[in-house]
SERO-4910 file (N, C-alpha, C, O; in steps of 0.05 Angstrom, whole numbers):
BEGIN
 pado doro    nc1    nc2    nc3   cac1   cac2   cac3    cc1    cc2    cc3    oc1    oc2    oc3
  Met    A   4439    784   1256   4420    776   1276   4434    767   1301   4455    754   1299
  Asn    A   4423    773   1324   4435    766   1349   4430    737   1355   4406    729   1357
  Lys    A   4451    721   1357   4447    692   1362   4435    686   1388   4422    665   1391
  Lys    A   4438    703   1408   4426    698   1434   4396    702   1434   4382    690   1450
  Ser    A   4386    719   1416   4357    725   1417   4341    702   1406   4320    696   1417
  Ile    A   4349    690   1384   4335    668   1372   4355    648   1360   4376    657   1352
  Pro    A   4348    623   1359   4365    604   1346   4366    610   1316   4348    623   1305
  Gln    A   4387    601   1303   4390    606   1274   4372    588   1257   4364    595   1235
  Arg    A   4366    564   1267   4352    545   1251   4331    530   1269   4336    525   1292
  Ser    A   4308    524   1256   4288    507   1268   4278    489   1247   4263    497   1229
  Gly    A   4285    463   1248   4278    444   1227   4288    453   1200   4312    456   1197
  Arg    A   4271    457   1181   4278    466   1154   4280    496   1151   4288    506   1130
  Leu    A   4274    511   1172   4273    540   1171   4300    552   1181   4311    544   1201
  Leu    A   4310    571   1165   4334    586   1172   4325    614   1177   4314    627   1160
  Ala    A   4331    625   1201   4324    652   1208   4341    671   1192   4365    669   1192
  Ile    A   4328    690   1178   4344    710   1163   4339    738   1172   4355    756   1166
  Glu    A   4317    743   1187   4313    770   1197   4294    770   1221   4273    758   1220
  Asp    A   4303    783   1243   4287    785   1267   4269    809   1264   4279    831   1259
  Arg    A   4243    806   1266   4224    828   1263   4207    831   1288   4183    836   1286
  Gly    A   4219    829   1310   4205    833   1336   4189    808   1344   4201    788   1353
  Ser    A   4163    809   1340   4147    786   1348   4147    764   1327   4137    742   1332
  His    A   4159    769   1304   4160    750   1282   4189    747   1273   4206    764   1278
  Val    A   4194    725   1259   4220    720   1247   4216    713   1218   4199    696   1211
  Leu    A   4230    727   1200   4229    720   1172   4249    697   1167   4272    699   1174
  Cys    A   4239    675   1156   4255    652   1152   4256    643   1123   4238    649   1108
  Leu    A   4277    630   1116   4280    617   1090   4279    587   1094   4295    576   1109
  Cys    A   4259    574   1081   4256    545   1084   4276    531   1065   4285    543   1046
  Asp    A   4283    507   1071   4301    491   1054   4291    488   1025   4306    483   1007
  Cys    A   4264    492   1022   4253    490    995   4253    517    981   4240    520    960
  Asn    A   4267    537    992   4270    564    981   4245    581    983   4242    600    968
  Thr    A   4227    575   1001   4203    592   1006   4209    609   1031   4218    599   1051
  Glu    A   4203    635   1029   4205    652   1052   4179    651   1067   4158    651   1056
  Arg    A   4182    651   1094   4158    649   1111   4162    666   1135   4184    665   1148
  Leu    A   4142    682   1143   4143    697   1167   4129    681   1189   4106    673   1186
  Val    A   4143    674   1211   4132    658   1232   4134    672   1259   4151    690   1263
  Leu    A   4117    665   1277   4118    676   1304   4144    669   1317   4154    646   1316
  Arg    A   4157    689   1329   4183    686   1342   4182    663   1363   4200    646   1364
  His    A   4160    663   1379   4157    642   1400   4157    614   1387   4170    596   1396
  Asn    A   4141    611   1365   4139    585   1352   4165    576   1340   4172    552   1340
  Phe    A   4181    595   1329   4207    589   1319   4226    580   1341   4239    560   1338
  Arg    A   4227    595   1363   4245    589   1385   4238    562   1398   4255    547   1406
  Ala    A   4211    556   1400   4203    531   1413   4204    507   1394   4199    484   1403
  Gly    A   4211    512   1369   4212    489   1350   4185    480   1340   4183    459   1328
  Ile    A   4165    497   1344   4138    490   1335   4136    494   1304   4126    477   1290
  Ser    A   4147    517   1295   4148    522   1266   4174    510   1256   4196    520   1263
  Arg    A   4172    490   1239   4197    477   1229   4200    477   1199   4220    469   1188
  Ser    A   4179    487   1185   4180    490   1155   4159    509   1146   4143    519   1162
  Cys    A   4158    514   1120   4138    532   1109   4111    517   1105   4091    529   1098
  Gly    A   4111    491   1110   4088    474   1106   4096    450   1089   4081    431   1087
  Cys    A   4120    452   1077   4129    430   1060   4135    405   1075   4132    383   1064
  Leu    A   4142    407   1100   4148    383   1116   4123    366   1120   4124    342   1118
  Arg    A   4101    379   1126   4075    364   1129   4067    351   1103   4060    328   1102
  Arg    A   4069    366   1081   4062    355   1054   4080    331   1048   4070    310   1039
  Asp    A   4106    334   1052   4124    312   1046   4119    288   1064   4120    265   1054
  Thr    A   4113    292   1089   4107    271   1108   4082    256   1100   4081    231   1100
  Leu    A   4061    271   1092   4036    258   1084   4039    243   1058   4027    222   1054
  Arg    A   4055    253   1039   4060    239   1014   4074    212   1020   4068    192   1008
  Ala    A   4094    213   1038   4109    190   1044   4094    170   1061   4097    145   1057
  Asn    A   4077    180   1079   4061    162   1097   4032    171   1098   4024    183   1117
  Pro    A   4017    166   1077   3989    174   1077   3974    160   1100   3981    138   1108
  Pro    A   3953    174   1112   3939    161   1133   3929    133   1125   3921    129   1101
  Arg    A   3929    115   1143   3922     87   1137   3895     85   1122   3875     95   1132
  Gly    A   3895     71   1100   3871     66   1085   3860     90   1069   3841     86   1054
  Ser    A   3873    113   1070   3862    137   1057   3868    137   1027   3851    145   1011
  Lys    A   3892    129   1020   3901    130    992   3896    157    980   3894    159    955
  Met    A   3894    178    997   3890    205    988   3864    208    972   3861    226    955
  Leu    A   3844    191    977   3819    192    963   3804    218    968   3787    227    952
  His    A   3809    231    991   3795    256    997   3802    278    978   3788    298    977
  Lys    A   3822    273    961   3829    293    941   3816    287    914   3819    302    895
  His    A   3802    265    912   3788    257    887   3766    277    882   3753    286    900
  Pro    A   3762    285    856   3741    305    850   3713    297    859   3696    315    863
  Leu    A   3707    272    862   3680    263    869   3677    260    899   3655    254    909
  Tyr    A   3699    263    914   3697    259    943   3677    279    955   3662    273    974
  Gly    A   3678    304    945   3659    325    955   3630    318    949   3612    324    965
  Val    A   3625    306    926   3598    298    918   3588    277    938   3566    279    948
  Trp    A   3605    257    943   3598    236    962   3593    247    990   3573    240   1003
  Gly    A   3610    265    999   3607    277   1025   3581    294   1027   3568    294   1048
  Ser    A   3574    308   1006   3550    324   1006   3525    306   1008   3506    313   1022
  Ile    A   3525    284    993   3503    266    995   3500    255   1024   3478    255   1035
  Lys    A   3522    248   1035   3522    237   1062   3512    258   1082   3496    251   1100
  Arg    A   3520    283   1079   3510    304   1098   3480    308   1094   3466    310   1114
  Arg    A   3471    309   1069   3442    314   1065   3425    292   1077   3403    297   1087
  Cys    A   3436    267   1076   3421    244   1087   3423    240   1117   3404    230   1129
  Tyr    A   3445    248   1129   3450    240   1157   3456    262   1176   3455    258   1201
  Ser    A   3462    286   1167   3469    308   1185   3446    327   1189   3439    342   1171
  Glu    A   3434    327   1212   3411    344   1218   3418    373   1217   3400    390   1214
  Ser    A   3444    380   1219   3452    408   1218   3455    417   1189   3460    441   1184
  Cys    A   3454    399   1170   3456    407   1142   3430    421   1133   3408    412   1140
  Arg    A   3433    443   1118   3409    459   1111   3390    444   1093   3366    450   1092
  Asp    A   3399    424   1079   3382    408   1061   3372    382   1074   3358    366   1061
  Tyr    A   3378    377   1099   3371    352   1112   3341    347   1111   3332    324   1106
  Ala    A   3324    367   1115   3295    363   1116   3285    352   1089   3266    337   1089
  Arg    A   3298    360   1067   3289    351   1040   3300    323   1033   3292    311   1013
  Tyr    A   3319    313   1049   3331    287   1043   3328    269   1067   3308    254   1068
  Gly    A   3347    269   1085   3346    251   1108   3321    255   1124   3310    235   1135
  Gly    A   3311    279   1126   3287    285   1141   3263    272   1130   3243    268   1144
  Arg    A   3263    265   1104   3240    251   1093   3246    222   1086   3232    209   1070
  Gly    A   3268    212   1097   3275    184   1095   3294    176   1072   3298    152   1068
  Ile    A   3306    195   1059   3325    189   1038   3351    180   1051   3362    195   1068
  Val    A   3362    158   1043   3386    147   1055   3406    139   1032   3399    141   1009
  Met    A   3430    132   1040   3449    121   1021   3449     91   1025   3444     81   1047
  Ser    A   3455     76   1004   3458     47   1007   3481     43   1028   3499     59   1030
  Asp    A   3480     20   1042   3499     15   1063   3528     16   1052   3546     26   1066
  Asp    A   3533      4   1029   3560      3   1019   3570     31   1012   3593     37   1016
  Trp    A   3553     49   1001   3561     76    995   3565     92   1020   3584    109   1022
  Arg    A   3548     88   1040   3550    104   1065   3577    100   1079   3588    119   1090
  Val    A   3587     75   1078   3612     70   1092   3637     71   1075   3659     70   1085
  Ser    A   3633     73   1048   3657     71   1031   3655     89   1006   3639     85    989
  Phe    A   3672    109   1006   3674    126    982   3683    109    958   3674    114    936
  Glu    A   3700     89    963   3710     72    941   3687     58    928   3687     55    903
  Ala    A   3667     48    944   3644     34    932   3627     54    915   3618     47    893
  Phe    A   3623     78    925   3609     99    910   3623    104    883   3611    104    862
  Leu    A   3649    107    884   3665    113    860   3665     90    840   3662     94    816
  Ala    A   3666     65    851   3666     42    833   3639     39    819   3637     32    796
  Asp    A   3617     45    833   3590     43    821   3584     66    802   3571     61    781
  Met    A   3591     90    808   3584    113    792   3604    119    770   3597    131    749
  Gly    A   3629    112    774   3649    118    754   3655    148    753   3645    163    769
  Asp    A   3670    156    733   3677    185    730   3653    200    721   3636    191    707
  Arg    A   3651    225    731   3629    243    724   3635    255    696   3656    267    692
  Pro    A   3616    252    678   3619    266    652   3619    296    657   3607    306    676
  Gly    A   3632    311    639   3634    340    643   3607    354    647   3589    350    632
  Gly    A   3605    369    669   3581    384    675   3558    369    687   3537    380    693
  Ala    A   3561    342    690   3539    326    699   3535    328    729   3554    335    744
  Gln    A   3511    322    738   3504    322    766   3493    294    774   3482    280    757
  Ile    A   3496    287    799   3484    262    808   3454    265    810   3444    286    820
  Asp    A   3439    245    801   3410    247    799   3398    221    808   3407    200    798
  Arg    A   3379    222    826   3364    198    834   3341    194    814   3326    212    810
  Ile    A   3339    170    803   3318    164    784   3291    166    797   3273    179    787
  Asp    A   3288    153    820   3264    155    836   3270    174    859   3286    167    877
  Asn    A   3258    198    860   3264    218    880   3257    210    908   3265    223    927
  Ser    A   3241    189    911   3235    179    938   3252    156    946   3250    146    968
  Gly    A   3270    148    928   3287    125    932   3315    133    943   3321    157    945
  Pro    A   3331    114    950   3357    119    963   3378    127    942   3374    125    918
  Tyr    A   3400    137    953   3424    141    936   3437    113    935   3448    104    955
  Ser    A   3435    100    912   3446     74    909   3453     70    879   3446     85    862
  Lys    A   3468     48    874   3477     42    847   3453     39    828   3454     48    806
  Glu    A   3432     27    838   3408     21    821   3391     46    816   3376     48    797
  Asn    A   3393     66    834   3375     89    832   3389    116    825   3377    137    825
  Cys    A   3415    115    819   3430    139    813   3442    138    785   3448    117    774
  Arg    A   3445    162    774   3458    165    747   3470    193    746   3464    210    762
  Trp    A   3487    197    726   3497    223    720   3479    235    699   3472    223    679
  Ser    A   3470    260    704   3452    273    685   3460    302    682   3474    313    698
  Ser    A   3450    314    661   3455    343    656   3439    359    677   3420    349    687
  Pro    A   3447    384    682   3432    400    700   3402    403    692   3385    403    709
  Arg    A   3397    404    666   3370    407    656   3354    381    662   3332    382    672
  Glu    A   3366    358    656   3352    333    662   3347    330    692   3325    322    700
  Asn    A   3367    338    708   3364    336    737   3341    354    747   3325    346    764
  Ser    A   3339    379    736   3318    397    745   3291    388    736   3270    394    748
  Asn    A   3290    372    714   3264    361    705   3256    336    721   3234    325    717
  Asn    A   3273    327    739   3268    303    754   3265    309    784   3275    295    801
  Arg    A   3251    331    790   3246    339    818   3218    330    826   3201    325    809
  Arg    A   3214    329    852   3187    322    863   3166    341    854   3143    333    849
  Asn    A   3173    367    851   3153    387    844   3151    392    814   3138    411    805
  Thr    A   3164    375    797   3162    378    768   3134    371    759   3123    350    765
  Ile    A   3123    389    743   3096    385    732   3100    368    706   3115    376    688
  Val    A   3086    346    705   3088    328    682   3061    328    668   3040    323    680
  Val    A   3062    333    642   3037    333    626   3041    312    604   3060    314    588
  Asp    A   3023    293    602   3025    271    583   3053    258    583   3064    252    561
  Gly    A   3064    253    606   3089    239    609   3114    256    603   3136    245    603
  Glu    A   3110    282    599   3133    299    593   3134    323    612   3113    335    618
  Pro    A   3157    329    624   3159    352    641   3149    377    627   3156    382    604
  Leu    A   3134    394    641   3122    418    629   3144    436    617   3141    447    596
  Ala    A   3166    439    631   3188    456    621   3199    446    594   3204    462    576
  Met    A   3202    420    592   3212    409    566   3191    413    544   3198    419    522
  Met    A   3166    409    551   3144    412    532   3144    441    522   3141    446    498
  Ala    A   3146    460    541   3145    488    534   3169    495    515   3165    509    495
  Arg    A   3192    485    521   3216    489    504   3211    478    476   3216    491    456
  Arg    A   3201    453    475   3196    440    450   3176    455    433   3179    456    408
  Leu    A   3156    466    446   3135    481    431   3141    510    427   3126    525    413
  Gly    A   3163    520    438   3171    548    435   3153    567    451   3149    590    443
  Val    A   3142    557    473   3125    573    490   3140    580    516   3152    563    528
  Pro    A   3139    606    525   3152    612    551   3140    595    573   3116    589    573
  Tyr    A   3157    587    592   3149    569    613   3125    581    629   3106    567    636
  Ala    A   3127    607    635   3105    620    651   3079    618    636   3058    613    649
  Thr    A   3079    621    610   3054    618    594   3044    589    595   3020    584    599
  Ala    A   3063    570    591   3055    542    592   3043    535    619   3024    520    621
  Leu    A   3055    545    641   3046    540    668   3017    551    672   3000    538    683
  Trp    A   3013    576    663   2987    589    665   2966    573    650   2944    567    660
  Arg    A   2973    565    625   2954    549    609   2948    522    622   2925    514    622
  His    A   2968    510    633   2964    484    647   2945    487    670   2926    472    673
  His    A   2950    507    687   2933    511    711   2904    520    704   2886    516    720
  His    A   2900    531    680   2874    539    672   2861    520    652   2841    526    639
  Gly    A   2873    496    649   2861    476    632   2862    482    602   2845    472    587
  Arg    A   2880    498    594   2883    506    566   2905    489    552   2922    477    565
  Ala    A   2904    488    526   2925    474    511   2951    489    514   2952    514    512
  Ile    A   2972    474    518   2999    487    523   3009    500    498   3020    522    499
  Gly    A   3006    487    475   3019    497    451   3001    514    433   3008    519    410
  Gly    A   2978    522    442   2961    536    423   2952    562    432   2937    575    417
***
């Protein structure tokens, strides 16, 4: 490689092959990376990405404690978007009809995590009262089936969701729904 055309090293990257507009480099961590020649020459590209990872591990952003990597961080963020972001596709069904997060959950993922604990396998967050807020008192982890039986549009017959009643009686849901709408016995 011609030393005049590009420097041999930029940070953790060692130039091993000039490929015109790009330079093939070997990082100190033994990862090969193709980088733009201009970025290599200007010192913009200084590693394969390991430098940023190492820097963040050594100096996490203040107060973050890397919580954004917690498996429930996305659940918390989704709740917050549904309640407060008018650009969210589900906003009309949540924030648009007055559903909010408790103040401590809205401002702190740590508070949400402390109140809800770890999510059992396959569970979903469920509001006990669908018109109530996302809060410690009104939320629980439930199975997808339990969650779907706790919707505003769930038909309840004698205190039991119609879908559960149909399953219990061995009747197809469509049949149970037709019988319900026509005033007929569900199980007969």
